[in-house]
C-alpha positions as CSV (number, residue, x, y, z in Angstrom):
1,M,35.9,-29.8,-3.6
2,K,34.2,-28.6,-6.7
3,I,32.2,-25.3,-6.5
4,N,29.1,-25.1,-8.6
5,P,28.5,-21.4,-9.5
6,F,24.8,-21.9,-10.0
7,E,24.5,-23.2,-6.4
8,V,26.5,-20.3,-5.0
9,V,24.3,-17.8,-6.8
10,G,21.2,-19.6,-5.8
11,D,22.3,-19.7,-2.1
12,A,23.1,-16.0,-2.2
13,V,19.7,-15.1,-3.8
14,R,17.9,-17.2,-1.2
15,K,19.8,-15.6,1.7
16,A,19.1,-12.1,0.3
17,H,15.4,-13.0,-0.1
18,V,15.1,-14.3,3.5
19,H,16.9,-11.2,4.8
20,L,14.5,-8.9,2.9
21,I,11.5,-10.8,4.2
22,T,12.7,-10.5,7.8
23,K,13.4,-6.8,7.5
24,T,10.0,-6.3,5.9
25,D,8.3,-8.0,8.8
26,E,10.4,-6.0,11.3
27,Y,9.7,-2.7,9.6
28,S,6.0,-3.3,9.1
29,R,5.4,-3.2,12.8
30,H,6.3,0.5,13.1
31,P,4.2,2.9,10.9
32,V,7.0,5.4,10.3
33,Q,9.5,2.7,9.3
34,R,6.8,1.1,7.1
35,R,6.3,4.4,5.2
36,I,10.0,4.9,4.8
37,M,10.3,1.4,3.5
38,M,7.5,1.8,1.0
39,A,8.8,5.2,-0.2
40,S,12.3,3.8,-0.7
41,A,10.9,0.8,-2.6
42,G,8.8,3.1,-4.8
43,L,11.7,5.4,-5.4
44,T,13.9,2.4,-6.4
45,M,11.3,1.1,-8.8
46,T,10.7,4.5,-10.3
47,T,14.4,5.1,-10.9
48,M,14.7,1.6,-12.6
49,F,12.0,2.7,-15.1
50,V,13.2,6.2,-15.5
51,A,16.8,5.1,-16.2
52,Q,15.6,3.6,-19.5
53,A,14.2,7.0,-20.6
54,H,17.4,8.8,-21.5
55,A,17.0,12.3,-23.0
56,D,19.6,14.7,-24.4
57,G,17.8,17.9,-23.1
58,F,14.5,19.4,-22.2
59,A,13.3,19.4,-25.8
60,D,14.2,15.8,-26.3
61,M,12.5,14.9,-23.1
62,G,9.1,15.9,-24.6
63,T,9.8,13.9,-27.7
64,K,10.8,10.8,-25.7
65,A,7.7,11.2,-23.5
66,A,5.5,11.4,-26.6
67,D,7.1,8.3,-28.1
68,Q,6.6,6.4,-24.9
69,G,3.0,7.5,-24.7
70,D,2.3,6.2,-28.2
71,S,4.0,2.9,-27.4
72,L,2.1,2.6,-24.2
73,K,-1.2,3.3,-26.0
74,D,-0.5,0.5,-28.5
75,S,0.5,-1.9,-25.7
76,F,-2.6,-1.1,-23.6
77,G,-4.8,-1.4,-26.7
78,K,-3.5,-4.9,-27.3
79,L,-3.8,-5.8,-23.6
80,F,-7.4,-4.6,-23.4
81,A,-8.3,-6.5,-26.5
82,V,-6.8,-9.7,-25.1
83,M,-8.5,-9.2,-21.7
84,G,-11.8,-8.5,-23.5
85,F,-11.6,-11.8,-25.4
86,G,-10.7,-13.5,-22.1
87,G,-13.7,-12.0,-20.3
88,A,-16.1,-12.9,-23.1
89,G,-14.7,-16.4,-23.1
90,W,-15.2,-16.7,-19.4
91,G,-18.8,-15.6,-19.8
92,G,-19.3,-18.1,-22.6
93,M,-17.8,-20.9,-20.5
94,N,-20.2,-20.0,-17.6
95,M,-23.1,-20.1,-20.1
96,W,-22.0,-23.5,-21.3
97,K,-21.6,-24.8,-17.7
98,K,-25.1,-23.6,-16.9
99,T,-26.6,-25.4,-19.9
100,Q,-24.8,-28.6,-18.9
101,Q,-25.9,-28.6,-15.3
102,G,-29.5,-27.7,-15.9
103,E,-31.8,-26.8,-13.0
104,N,-29.2,-27.7,-10.4
105,S,-26.7,-25.1,-11.7
106,R,-25.2,-22.7,-9.2
107,I,-24.2,-20.2,-11.9
108,T,-26.2,-17.0,-11.8
109,G,-27.1,-14.8,-14.7
110,T,-24.7,-12.2,-13.4
111,Q,-21.8,-14.7,-13.8
112,I,-22.7,-15.0,-17.5
113,W,-23.6,-11.5,-18.7
114,G,-21.1,-9.7,-16.4
115,P,-18.0,-11.1,-18.0
116,L,-19.6,-11.0,-21.5
117,L,-20.3,-7.2,-21.1
118,G,-17.0,-6.5,-19.4
119,G,-15.2,-8.4,-22.1
120,A,-17.1,-6.5,-24.8
121,A,-16.3,-3.2,-23.2
122,L,-12.6,-4.0,-22.9
123,G,-12.4,-5.4,-26.4
124,A,-14.0,-2.3,-27.8
125,T,-11.7,0.0,-25.8
126,G,-8.7,-2.0,-27.1
127,F,-10.0,-1.8,-30.7
128,M,-10.5,2.0,-30.4
129,M,-7.1,2.5,-28.9
130,T,-5.3,0.7,-31.7
131,T,-7.3,1.8,-34.7
132,A,-8.9,5.2,-33.8
133,G,-6.5,7.4,-35.8
134,E,-6.1,5.0,-38.7
135,T,-9.8,4.7,-39.6
136,V,-10.2,8.4,-40.3
137,G,-7.2,8.4,-42.6
138,I,-4.4,9.6,-40.3
139,D,-1.1,7.8,-40.5
140,A,0.3,6.6,-37.2
141,G,3.3,9.0,-37.7
142,Q,1.0,12.0,-38.4
143,Q,-1.2,11.8,-35.3
144,G,-1.1,15.0,-33.2
145,V,0.5,17.0,-36.0
146,V,-1.4,20.2,-36.8
147,P,-1.7,20.8,-40.6
């Protein structure tokens, strides 16, 4: 009998998933147990993210937090820009659909200008988040430094 390690791992993961689903259903019936379950899940997820932010002391903790804040700002700026282009594209697609369907179109004006304006706002926010300091002549490494 040959044992396939991928099947063994797959079966173990499936069994664990089914066990977690049944426990979640069982705990969700009682409000106190539901709060305990949600708190422990939140604590687990928090410790998974915090474990990556290792600091050597209190002073280094502030430096690490500032570095992570700058990285988060850049990531959110790019994400907002992408979501802005997506929203504007969605509004443009709705505009195109309305012109193709003519008078029988079920697309309203709100479904056109809503995504266009939302996409423009998100794109502008993303643009400002990624280029705000650089356009006034401040290097990325010098932001927040008092002369």
